[in-house]
Rosetta silent file (secondary structure, phi, psi, omega in degrees, C-alpha in Angstrom):
SEQUENCE: MGFGGGGMILWWLLIIASIAALAWWLTSLSRGNNSSESAKDILDQRYARGEIDREEYEQHKRDLEG
SCORE:     score description
SCORE:     0.000 S_00000001
   1 L     0.000  -44.779 -177.590  -68.053  158.555   68.027 S_00000001
   2 H   -59.107  -40.341 -179.571  -64.745  159.014   69.828 S_00000001
   3 H   -67.993  -38.733  179.282  -62.830  157.105   67.186 S_00000001
   4 H   -63.902  -44.389  178.350  -64.395  159.097   64.364 S_00000001
   5 H   -67.246  -41.974  177.693  -63.511  162.428   65.970 S_00000001
   6 H   -65.220  -38.042  177.801  -60.017  161.219   66.878 S_00000001
   7 H   -65.487  -37.025  178.604  -59.531  159.891   63.370 S_00000001
   8 H   -66.161  -41.254  177.998  -60.535  163.258   61.930 S_00000001
   9 H   -63.007  -45.067  178.073  -58.014  165.050   64.158 S_00000001
  10 H   -61.476  -39.464  178.792  -55.282  162.618   63.093 S_00000001
  11 H   -60.187  -47.386 -179.902  -56.247  163.136   59.458 S_00000001
  12 H   -67.073  -36.719  176.031  -55.912  166.935   59.755 S_00000001
  13 H   -63.081  -39.331  177.466  -52.622  166.596   61.641 S_00000001
  14 H   -63.861  -42.333  178.864  -51.320  164.398   58.830 S_00000001
  15 H   -64.677  -45.156 -179.427  -52.369  166.964   56.212 S_00000001
  16 H   -64.503  -42.905  179.213  -50.779  169.851   58.149 S_00000001
  17 H   -64.079  -37.618  178.759  -47.558  167.886   58.714 S_00000001
  18 H   -65.567  -42.641  178.586  -47.406  167.024   55.006 S_00000001
  19 H   -64.295  -42.816  179.310  -47.815  170.660   53.987 S_00000001
  20 H   -63.810  -42.152  179.218  -45.143  171.733   56.490 S_00000001
  21 H   -64.790  -40.505  178.101  -42.728  169.046   55.239 S_00000001
  22 H   -64.578  -42.914  178.435  -43.329  170.085   51.629 S_00000001
  23 H   -63.247  -43.354  178.727  -42.730  173.753   52.473 S_00000001
  24 H   -62.063  -43.875 -179.325  -39.519  172.880   54.342 S_00000001
  25 H   -63.488  -44.033 -179.374  -38.287  170.740   51.429 S_00000001
  26 H   -65.851  -39.419  179.507  -39.018  173.449   48.860 S_00000001
  27 H   -70.702  -36.639  178.157  -37.274  176.171   50.876 S_00000001
  28 H   -69.246  -33.234  177.641  -34.207  173.999   51.473 S_00000001
  29 H   -66.715  -43.236 -178.424  -34.114  173.193   47.760 S_00000001
  30 H   -70.185  -33.019  177.508  -34.235  176.855   46.770 S_00000001
  31 H   -66.386  -37.207 -178.504  -31.502  177.771   49.280 S_00000001
  32 H   -71.907  -32.839 -175.581  -29.180  175.152   47.814 S_00000001
  33 H   -87.653  -23.283 -174.440  -29.652  176.175   44.190 S_00000001
  34 L  -108.817   47.053 -178.899  -29.502  179.940   44.542 S_00000001
  35 L   -70.145  129.904 -178.976  -26.197  180.319   46.288 S_00000001
  36 L   -88.099   -6.884 -179.677  -24.928  183.873   45.987 S_00000001
  37 L   -88.596  135.271  176.594  -21.377  182.833   46.811 S_00000001
  38 L   -84.056  168.344  177.823  -19.017  182.089   43.971 S_00000001
  39 H   -62.006  -35.988  178.625  -16.516  179.264   44.056 S_00000001
  40 H   -64.629  -41.708  178.066  -13.757  181.842   44.546 S_00000001
  41 H   -60.434  -44.256 -179.967  -15.566  183.287   47.591 S_00000001
  42 H   -64.798  -41.952  177.441  -15.867  179.840   49.127 S_00000001
  43 H   -61.025  -44.490  178.099  -12.201  179.127   48.403 S_00000001
  44 H   -60.568  -41.534 -179.871  -11.199  182.418   50.041 S_00000001
  45 H   -66.192  -41.226  179.071  -13.284  181.599   53.115 S_00000001
  46 H   -63.651  -39.734  178.040  -11.777  178.124   53.445 S_00000001
  47 H   -66.984  -42.366 -179.667   -8.275  179.592   53.259 S_00000001
  48 H   -64.476  -34.136  179.301   -9.137  182.284   55.799 S_00000001
  49 H   -80.011   -8.623  179.849  -10.496  179.678   58.224 S_00000001
  50 L    84.013   15.696 -179.992   -7.305  177.628   57.850 S_00000001
  51 L   -73.257  -28.035  178.308   -9.039  174.630   56.289 S_00000001
  52 L  -130.719  152.921  179.447   -6.536  174.585   53.413 S_00000001
  53 L   -88.774  175.794 -175.408   -2.912  175.688   53.218 S_00000001
  54 H   -60.629  -41.374 -179.403   -1.446  178.265   50.840 S_00000001
  55 H   -61.844  -45.919  179.001   -0.259  175.679   48.303 S_00000001
  56 H   -65.981  -39.506  177.284   -3.680  174.059   48.080 S_00000001
  57 H   -59.132  -48.725 -178.670   -5.321  177.490   47.907 S_00000001
  58 H   -63.194  -39.740  178.785   -3.105  178.558   44.991 S_00000001
  59 H   -62.957  -46.641  179.153   -3.727  175.262   43.148 S_00000001
  60 H   -65.197  -36.847  179.295   -7.502  175.577   43.474 S_00000001
  61 H   -63.502  -44.522  176.794   -7.337  179.219   42.474 S_00000001
  62 H   -61.656  -40.168  179.674   -5.432  178.311   39.287 S_00000001
  63 H   -62.885  -40.795 -179.640   -7.968  175.569   38.570 S_00000001
  64 H   -68.823  -37.692 -179.134  -10.855  178.017   38.915 S_00000001
  65 H   -73.968  -22.879  175.663   -9.214  180.627   36.705 S_00000001
  66 L    29.215    0.000    0.000   -8.522  177.848   34.225 S_00000001
């Protein structure tokens, strides 16, 4: 009896964990595809944070304006 009840609990935990993992995957997928930031916004932010210098910023900006 104990194994049957324990097996049932494990089964439900597996189902709940699977649903949670699927929900997490779907929400992370939708966040990645629906970015509201444009490439120019990201470029501006990188320049403001000092990740790229002015020359690199201007080059990327020209590339984006293409």
